[in-house]
N, C-alpha and C positions, 0 to 999 in steps of 0.2 A: 480339327482345324477350322478357324472361324473365317467365313468368306466376308469380303467387304460388305460392300455393302454393309399412483399411481392413480389415479382416478382423475377424471376432468371435472369441472364445475357441474356439469350436467349428471355426473355420476357414471358417465360411459367412459371404459377404460379406451386410452389412445395408444397409438403405436409409437409416439414420439421417444419413449424410453425405451423402445426396443431396438428401433433402426439407428439411434444415436448412441448406444452404449460403446464402451470402449471396445475397439478392434473392429467398428462397424465398417471401415473401408476395407477390411479382408473379407473373403468370401463366407457366406453364412454357412455354405457346405461346399466341402474340398473332398473330392473323391481321388484317391492316389492308388493307382494300380489294383484296383478292386476286381477280386475274382471270387466267384462262387461256384461250387461243384456240390451235386447232390449224388448220394448213394441210391442206384436202382437196383431190383431184384435181378434183372436181365442183362444190363450193360455194365454193371458196377459204377464207378465213379463217371457222372455226366457233368461236364462243365457247362453252366448256364450263362455265366458271365466271365470274360476273360481281359484282364488289364485296363479296365475302365479308369480313365482320367477326365475329370469334370469339375471346373470350379462354377459355383452359381452365387452371384453377388445378392445382397439384401435388395428386396423390392422387385425382383425381376419375374417375369412370367414365362417359363420355360416348358415347351411341350416336348414330349419324347415319342417317336414314331419307329416303327420296324416291322419286320415281318413277324407272323404268329409264333411264339415259342422262343423269341430272341432274348428274353429277359428282363423287358421293361417293366414288369410287375415286380419281379424279384429286385431290381435297383430301388425301387420305391421301398420294399420291406427292409432292404439293408439300410437305407438312410433312416428308416423309423426304428431300426433296432429290432425288428420281428424276427429276423433269422440273423445268425452269425456269418462272418466272412469266412471264406477259405483262404484268402491271402490278401494282402494290401491292407489299406486302411481308409476310414471316412472319418473326416472331421467335422464336427457340427459346431459353428462359433467358436472355432479353435480348439476344441477338446476332442479327443478320439472317442467314437461311439463304441462302448463295450458292453451295451445291454439295451434294454428298452429305452427309447428316445421319447420321454413324456413331453419334451418341449416342442414337438411338432403336431400338426393336425393330420390326421389320416382319413381319406374318405375312400373306401372300398368301392367295388363295383355295384354292390347291392346296398340297399339303404341302411340296413342294420339298427333301426330304430328300435328302441325298448318298447314292447307291445303294452306293458303295464304302466306305462308314463303317458301322459298327455303331451302335445306339442310343446308347450311352454317347459314342461319339465325335462323334456328330452334336450331341448336346445340348452337349457341351464345346467344340463348334467356335468358337463366338465368344469363348471365355476367353482372354484375353491371356496368352500363355506369360511374359511378363516379370513381370506382376503376380500370375499363379497359378502357382507352382511344380506339378509333375506332381501330386504327392499332393493339392494343394489343388483342382486341376482335376478330378480323379476324385471327390472328396468333394463338390465344389459340383454336378457333373453328377448324382451319385447322390441327393444332396438333393432335386433338382428331377424326377428320374425316379420318387422316391417320391411327390412330391406329386401326380404325374399318375398314380398308381397304375400303373405300369409296372415296379415291381420284380420281377426275375426275367427280365426280357427285355434286360437290357444289353447282352448279346452279340449279340443278333439284328440282322440287317440289315433295311433297310426293305421288301425283298420278302417277308420272312417275317412282316411285321407286317400286321395287318387295317388297313382303312382309317381306323377310328376311333382305333386306336392310333398310326398315322402322324399323324393330325391332333393328338394330344395330344403326341406327340413334337415337332412342329412348333411347337406354342405353347410348350412348356416350353423349347425351344432359345432362343427369343427372350427368355424370362423368365430364363434361367440367369445371364447375365452382368449382370442386373438393371439396366437402362437406366431412367431416370426415366419413360420415356414408352413403350409399346407401341402400336403402330398395327395394327389388325387388320381385313382386308377380307373380310367374309363368311366367315369361317373355317370356319363350320359348314354352309354353305349346301348342298353336295352330299350331305350325310349323311341318313341315316334318322332319323325322328322320335325313336326310343328313344335313339340314339346321341347325336343332337344334345343332348337334355335332360341326359343324364349328363355330356357335356363343358361344357355350360352351368354345371352345379353344380360341376363341379371347377374351371372358370375363376374362379368367384366365390369358391370356398374359398382358391384361391392368391391372388387379389387381396386378400381380406379380411386374410390374413397379410402380405402384402409392401405393400399400398396404393400401388402404382405408378398412374402416370396412364394409363389406357386410353381411345383413340379407336377406336370399334368401328362398322364399317358393317354395315347388315342390311337385307334387304327385310321382314323378319318383325317386325311390330309387337308382338307379344307378347314376343319376345326383346328388343325395344329397350326395353319397360317392365320387363321382369323384371330386366334386368341393370344398368340405368342410374341414375345421380343425375341426369343431364339428358339429355333427348332433343332433337336438333337436326333440325328438319324442313326439307327442302329443296324448291324449287320444280323444275318442268319445266325443261328447258335453255332458255335459260343458267341454269344452277342459282345460286339465290340463297337466302339463308336466310329461310324464311317465318316461322319461329317458333321458340323455345327453350321447352322445357316442363321444369319441375323435377318429378321423380317423388317424390310424398310417401309412400313406403313404408319403413318401417323395416328395418334390417338387423340381424343376417343374413337372408337370404331362403331360403325353400324352394321351389326350381325346380320340384318336383314336386307342390306344392301351391300354386303362385303364382296361381292364380285364385280361391282361398280367402283369399288374404292381404288384410288390411285395407289398402284404398287402391288395390287393383290395378284394380278397375272402374272407379272415378273417373278414374285415370291413362290407362287405355286409352282410356275414352271420349272424353277431352279430345284425346287423340292422333288417334283416328278421325275425330273431327269435323274437325279441321284437314285431315288427309290426305285424306279424301273430297272436300273441296272441290277440293283440288289434282287430284285424278283425275276431277273432275265428275260425281260419283257422288251421285245425289238420292235423298233417303229416300223409301221406298214410301209 
């Protein structure tokens, strides 16, 4: 329940044809009574997610939070078609997901860059050679490399990049072929605090330009509030949706001054009040 509160002239693909296609007023993702169970050697069937219902419209930035093991990552994998449902269904652009969903971008927790490809080749990897001639592939890749602040490193290989640079490359590789939806599974989790804030800031800048739909899993409540239009709060396993909060902060947002932004304290306080009950934390 929600609380109140194809190519442009430059050769760069735009999202106009994506967000204005027929049915764009309907949710890009519609999750209906989704349930996922796994077979385990000791316990038999283990229910990870149960009766998940969620609509996500085009262009929205949604963060997902919940206790460890509540099925946040599993939800992303279901939307990506990386694992089958045990019950219910998930619609993507009005069609039921019955296999690998190649129309979404997926950013896992680790960078997963191809070590035998340089940065430019990694970013261009998902660009269809039939749709993008070589010159346009290079132009598209360099455009997103610039957005990520990696200009000058086009010919570097993953082993020559820092952890933060590799993470940025992983993110823009998913963004480069401009799918309508990007699924991000704790992409900044292992990074130090400074690098994390820099990448949060860069991600928001890219999103504000492109306005793709992003579903972003995180353990960090500050990150959840700072990035999102809405926050999905999940329960302990079996994961259910406990609440959905709308973040009432204006955009653009300054990640480096987010605690001072009007509306942050109220949004964070509402989120923590719900989350602490799920963790059984009492006020002193």
